ZAMARGU-4260 file (C-alpha; in steps of 0.2 Angstrom, whole numbers, plus 5000, padded with zeros to 4 digits):
<rodrens>
0) 5561/5216/5257 | 5578/5223/5262 | 5589/5216/5275 | 5602/5227/5284 | 5619/5224/5292
5) 5612/5230/5308 | 5599/5216/5309 | 5585/5228/5303 | 5572/5223/5289 | 5563/5235/5278
10) 5549/5232/5266 | 5548/5242/5249 | 5532/5245/5239 | 5538/5243/5221 | 5523/5253/5215
15) 5524/5268/5226 | 5543/5267/5230 | 5539/5269/5249 | 5550/5260/5261 | 5544/5255/5279
20) 5556/5250/5293 | 5549/5234/5301 | 5546/5233/5320 | 5559/5221/5326 | 5576/5216/5321
25) 5589/5202/5321 | 5605/5202/5332 | 5616/5200/5317 | 5618/5203/5298 | 5602/5198/5288
30) 5608/5186/5274 | 5592/5177/5268 | 5575/5182/5264 | 5559/5175/5255 | 5541/5178/5254
35) 5526/5166/5256 | 5517/5163/5240 | 5502/5174/5245 | 5514/5188/5250 | 5506/5189/5267
40) 5522/5185/5277 | 5541/5185/5274 | 5555/5175/5282 | 5572/5181/5285 | 5588/5172/5292
45) 5603/5181/5299 | 5621/5178/5306 | 5612/5176/5324 | 5606/5159/5318 | 5588/5165/5320
50) 5574/5164/5308 | 5560/5177/5309 | 5543/5177/5302 | 5536/5194/5297 | 5519/5201/5295
55) 5521/5210/5279 | 5505/5221/5280 | 5510/5228/5297 | 5529/5227/5294 | 5531/5218/5311
60) 5539/5202/5317 | 5527/5188/5320 | 5537/5174/5327 | 5555/5169/5329 | 5562/5151/5326
65) 5578/5145/5334 | 5586/5128/5332 | 5602/5129/5320 | 5619/5129/5327 | 5628/5135/5312
70) 5626/5149/5299 | 5609/5147/5289 | 5613/5144/5271 | 5595/5142/5263 | 5577/5145/5266
75) 5562/5137/5256 | 5543/5137/5259 | 5530/5125/5253 | 5517/5131/5240 | 5503/5131/5253
80) 5514/5141/5265 | 5512/5128/5279 | 5530/5122/5280 | 5547/5130/5280 | 5563/5121/5276
85) 5580/5128/5282 | 5598/5122/5280 | 5614/5127/5289 | 5632/5124/5290 | 5629/5113/5305
90) 5624/5100/5292 | 5606/5099/5297 | 5590/5103/5287 | 5576/5108/5299 | 5557/5107/5294
95) 5546/5120/5302 | 5527/5119/5305 | 5521/5137/5301 | 5503/5134/5305 | 5506/5126/5322
100) 5495/5110/5320 | 5510/5099/5325 | 5519/5110/5338 | 5520/5108/5356 | 5515/5127/5358
105) 5499/5135/5353 | 5500/5153/5348 | 5486/5166/5352 | 5484/5185/5353 | 5482/5192/5370
110) 5475/5209/5365 | 5469/5218/5350 | 5484/5230/5350 | 5502/5228/5355 | 5503/5229/5374
115) 5519/5239/5373 | 5522/5236/5392 | 5527/5223/5404 | 5513/5210/5402 | 5501/5210/5417
120) 5489/5195/5419 | 5480/5184/5431 | 5477/5166/5429 | 5462/5158/5439 | 5466/5145/5452
125) 5458/5131/5441 | 5468/5137/5426 | 5452/5140/5415 | 5452/5159/5414 | 5465/5171/5410
130) 5464/5190/5413 | 5476/5201/5404 | 5478/5220/5408 | 5481/5232/5394 | 5489/5249/5392
135) 5472/5257/5388 | 5466/5252/5405 | 5455/5238/5399 | 5455/5220/5404 | 5454/5205/5392
140) 5446/5189/5398 | 5451/5173/5389 | 5445/5155/5389 | 5461/5144/5392 | 5453/5129/5384
145) 5449/5137/5367 | 5461/5152/5369 | 5447/5163/5363 | 5443/5180/5371 | 5427/5180/5381
150) 5426/5199/5385 | 5435/5215/5385 | 5430/5228/5398 | 5436/5245/5405 | 5440/5244/5424
155) 5436/5262/5425 | 5425/5269/5411 | 5432/5283/5402 | 5450/5282/5410 | 5464/5276/5400
160) 5478/5273/5412 | 5488/5257/5409 | 5485/5241/5420 | 5501/5240/5430 | 5499/5225/5442
165) 5487/5210/5443 | 5484/5195/5453 | 5470/5182/5456 | 5464/5180/5474 | 5464/5161/5478
170) 5448/5153/5483 | 5438/5167/5474 | 5432/5173/5457 | 5440/5190/5460 | 5456/5198/5453
175) 5466/5213/5460 | 5469/5226/5447 | 5482/5241/5450 | 5485/5254/5437 | 5497/5268/5433
180) 5485/5281/5440 | 5485/5275/5458 | 5469/5265/5455 | 5468/5249/5465 | 5453/5238/5466
185) 5445/5220/5468 | 5437/5216/5451 | 5425/5202/5445 | 5433/5198/5428 | 5418/5187/5422
190) 5405/5201/5425 | 5417/5215/5421 | 5414/5226/5436 | 5423/5233/5451 | 5418/5225/5468
195) 5428/5235/5480 | 5440/5250/5477 | 5455/5251/5489 | 5460/5269/5492 | 5476/5277/5497
200) 5488/5279/5482 | 5491/5296/5473 | 5485/5298/5456 | 5503/5298/5448 | 5507/5281/5456
205) 5510/5265/5447 | 5505/5249/5457 | 5516/5234/5455 | 5510/5216/5454 | 5503/5211/5472
210) 5508/5197/5483 | 5494/5187/5490 | 5494/5173/5503 | 5488/5155/5499 | 5472/5157/5508
215) 5468/5173/5499 | 5466/5183/5516 | 5481/5194/5515 | 5489/5205/5501 | 5505/5216/5500
220) 5507/5229/5487 | 5521/5240/5482 | 5522/5256/5471 | 5532/5269/5463 | 5530/5280/5477
225) 5541/5269/5487 | 5527/5263/5499 | 5523/5245/5504 | 5506/5241/5511 | 5497/5226/5518
230) 5479/5223/5516 | 5465/5211/5523 | 5455/5203/5510 | 5441/5203/5505 | 5437/5218/5516
235) 5451/5229/5508 | 5456/5235/5526 | 5474/5242/5527 | 5484/5233/5541 | 5497/5242/5551
240) 5508/5257/5546 | 5514/5259/5528 | 5533/5256/5525 | 5541/5270/5516 | 5557/5268/5506
245) 5563/5285/5500 | 5573/5279/5485 | 5560/5267/5478 | 5558/5248/5477 | 5556/5235/5463
250) 5545/5221/5468 | 5535/5214/5483 | 5529/5196/5487 | 5519/5188/5501 | 5524/5171/5508
255) 5510/5158/5506 | 5507/5157/5525 | 5505/5175/5526 | 5518/5178/5539 | 5532/5186/5529
260) 5533/5198/5514 | 5549/5202/5504 | 5553/5218/5496 | 5566/5219/5482 | 5576/5233/5474
265) 5577/5243/5490 | 5589/5258/5487 | 5597/5271/5499 | 5599/5259/5514 | 5613/5249/5522
270) 5605/5233/5515 | 5601/5235/5496 | 5593/5220/5487 | 5580/5210/5495 | 5574/5212/5513
275) 5561/5201/5523 | 5548/5209/5534 | 5536/5202/5547 | 5517/5204/5542 | 5511/5207/5560
280) 5524/5219/5565 | 5531/5226/5549 | 5548/5224/5556 | 5563/5218/5546 | 5568/5201/5551
285) 5581/5196/5537 | 5589/5200/5521 | 5595/5189/5507 | 5614/5186/5506 | 5623/5188/5489
290) 5608/5197/5482 | 5615/5214/5477 | 5610/5213/5458 | 5592/5208/5462 | 5581/5223/5459
295) 5565/5218/5450 | 5561/5200/5454 | 5560/5192/5472 | 5545/5180/5474 | 5541/5166/5486
300) 5538/5149/5479 | 5521/5142/5481 | 5527/5129/5494 | 5535/5144/5504 | 5552/5135/5505
305) 5562/5147/5494 | 5563/5164/5486 | 5567/5166/5468 | 5577/5181/5463 | 5581/5187/5446
310) 5596/5197/5442 | 5599/5212/5430 | 5615/5202/5425 | 5604/5188/5417 | 5604/5175/5430
315) 5592/5167/5443 | 5594/5159/5460 | 5584/5152/5474 | 5586/5156/5492 | 5581/5146/5507
320) 5567/5154/5518 | 5574/5145/5533 | 5592/5152/5532 | 5590/5166/5519 | 5605/5159/5511
325) 5607/5153/5493 | 5599/5136/5490 | 5605/5134/5472 | 5620/5139/5461 | 5618/5154/5450
330) 5608/5148/5434 | 5614/5158/5419 | 5607/5159/5402 | 5596/5175/5399 | 5604/5189/5389
335) 5597/5203/5400 | 5588/5205/5416 | 5577/5191/5423 | 5560/5199/5426 | 5548/5185/5429
340) 5547/5167/5435 | 5535/5153/5438 | 5537/5137/5448 | 5529/5121/5442 | 5516/5113/5454
345) 5527/5099/5458 | 5542/5111/5463 | 5553/5103/5451 | 5554/5115/5436 | 5557/5134/5436
350) 5552/5145/5421 | 5560/5162/5419 | 5558/5176/5406 | 5566/5192/5402 | 5569/5204/5388
355) 5579/5192/5377 | 5562/5185/5370 | 5564/5168/5377 | 5557/5157/5392 | 5570/5146/5400
360) 5566/5130/5410 | 5577/5124/5424 | 5577/5107/5432 | 5579/5111/5450 | 5585/5094/5457
365) 5600/5094/5444 | 5601/5113/5443 | 5602/5111/5424 | 5593/5120/5410 | 5579/5109/5401
370) 5581/5108/5383 | 5582/5123/5372 | 5574/5140/5377 | 5556/5141/5372 | 5555/5155/5358
375) 5545/5171/5359 | 5549/5187/5350 | 5567/5193/5349 | 5571/5207/5360 | 5553/5207/5368
380) 5549/5204/5386 | 5541/5187/5388 | 5534/5182/5405 | 5530/5163/5409 | 5516/5155/5420
385) 5513/5137/5423 | 5495/5131/5423 | 5489/5124/5440 | 5489/5106/5433 | 5508/5108/5427
390) 5503/5102/5410 | 5506/5118/5401 | 5516/5134/5402 | 5509/5151/5397 | 5520/5164/5390
395) 5514/5182/5386 | 5525/5194/5376 | 5525/5213/5378 | 5520/5213/5359 | 5503/5206/5363
400) 5507/5188/5356 | 5505/5174/5368 | 5509/5155/5368 | 5503/5140/5377 | 5516/5127/5378
405) 5514/5108/5382 | 5528/5105/5394 | 5523/5087/5399 | 5539/5076/5398 | 5529/5062/5389
410) 5524/5074/5376 | 5542/5080/5374 | 5548/5062/5373 | 5536/5059/5358 | 5541/5075/5350
415) 5560/5072/5351 | 5557/5054/5344 | 5547/5062/5329 | 5560/5075/5326 | 5575/5063/5327
420) 5567/5048/5318 | 5577/5036/5329 | 5581/5031/5346 | 5589/5045/5356 | 5606/5043/5363
425) 5609/5045/5381 | 5618/5062/5378 | 5603/5068/5368 | 5591/5062/5382 | 5600/5071/5395
430) 5601/5087/5385 | 5582/5086/5383 | 5576/5079/5399 | 5590/5081/5412 | 5589/5070/5428
435) 5576/5058/5421 | 5580/5040/5419 | 5585/5035/5401 | 5569/5028/5393 | 5568/5035/5375
440) 5551/5037/5368 | 5554/5028/5352 | 5563/5011/5350 | 5566/5004/5333
</rodrens>
C-alpha cells in the first residue's frame, strides 16, 4: 500500500509488480497505513485527520471515520479485525467498532454496483420499504427492517437509461419514476410493474425528483428541457399549460396543500434563484429574497411553513412561506454545494447532505449544528432522509453505500455516556444535544 502527498492511495501486488490506484482519496498527505490480518481491507490516516477503510480487492474506499482533532500518530487493529485503535496529537486514543455491532449507524449496500450518480430513492409513507433507482434503469426494493434487498427489476425491459427522479405517492403503494430518456411513469415497486405511463417528454430529457402534495393528488415535475408541468394523480392528466424556462431550472417542489409550487435555479430572468407559482393559474406569486446562490435545492417542509434552500456556497437556510423572507440565519458547514435535505417529523431537526461525504444535523430552535457530522464516504454525494417515525435517518451515497442512523436523543445520550465513561459536562452536553435541558445519561 502506497500513500501519496496528494491524498491518493495505491495498492501494489508484490508478486506481479502491478500497481492500482484506489478509487477515492484523502484531502491531505497520507501518513499512516496498515492492513487487517486477513488482508481483506486496509486502513490509512492522513493530515486531514480522517481515517479511511479500503476494500483491497476492489481498490476502493469502504468507509471514512472522523473524530480526531489533531494529527493522527498511530493505528492498530485487533487480531480478529473487529476493532481499530487510533491515537493523535489531541491527546486522545479512539476505539472504533469496525463490524458495526455497537454503532448508532447500520451500513448496507443500496445496489449491486456503484450508483455513480445522484442517489434517487423513494421511502414508503410507513417507512417499511425503500426503492432505489439505478443508472442501468432498474429499481431495487429494500426491507427497511432487515436492510435486505427484496427485488431488483427493470422499469422498462431492455432499456438502460438511468433513473433520474423518484418519489413515493402518499396514501398509495405507488412510486413515480423519471429517467434520463424522458420516461415518466407510476410504478408499483412491490410487483415490479408500470401502472401508468405519463407522456410528453422528449427522449433526450432528464426528469428531476418530483414534488407531490400531501394528499397524493397533485404532482409537479421539472426537467432538463426547462419545462415545469403539473399532473393530477393517479389519473396522470396534465393540468394547465406548461411553464417553459429557456435557460433551464434546477429543482421543483410542491407545497403540502397543493396550492403552490417552487422552481429553483431559474436562469435568464430578472429574478434568478427561487420563484413561487400558483398551481391553479401557473402564475408567479412570489420570489424568495436573498436566494441568489440557490440553484439545485428548494423544497417545502412537510408542514408547509418553510422552504429549505441549499446554496452552492455550502450553506442552507429556511424561508417563511408567509413572507417569503429568511426565517433562519445562514447555516454553514458543508464543503461544497448543499444538494439534499430532510426535515424530522417533529419539525425540530434538519438534515442536509452534499458532495463533502457528510450528513449534518441542525437543531432549528437554536439554529445550531447537532454534534459532529455523520460520516459517509469522503468526496461522495450523500443524501439524507428521516424515517416517518423520526427514530432513524437514512443516508445514501453515490457509491452505492448506504447507512441507517439511530438519531433518537436518548440513544445519543447513552452512546455519549459509554464513550466518555463519565458524566458529561454542560459544555459537552450542549455540543452533542444543543437546546435540550442538561440531563446527562450517565451519573456516577
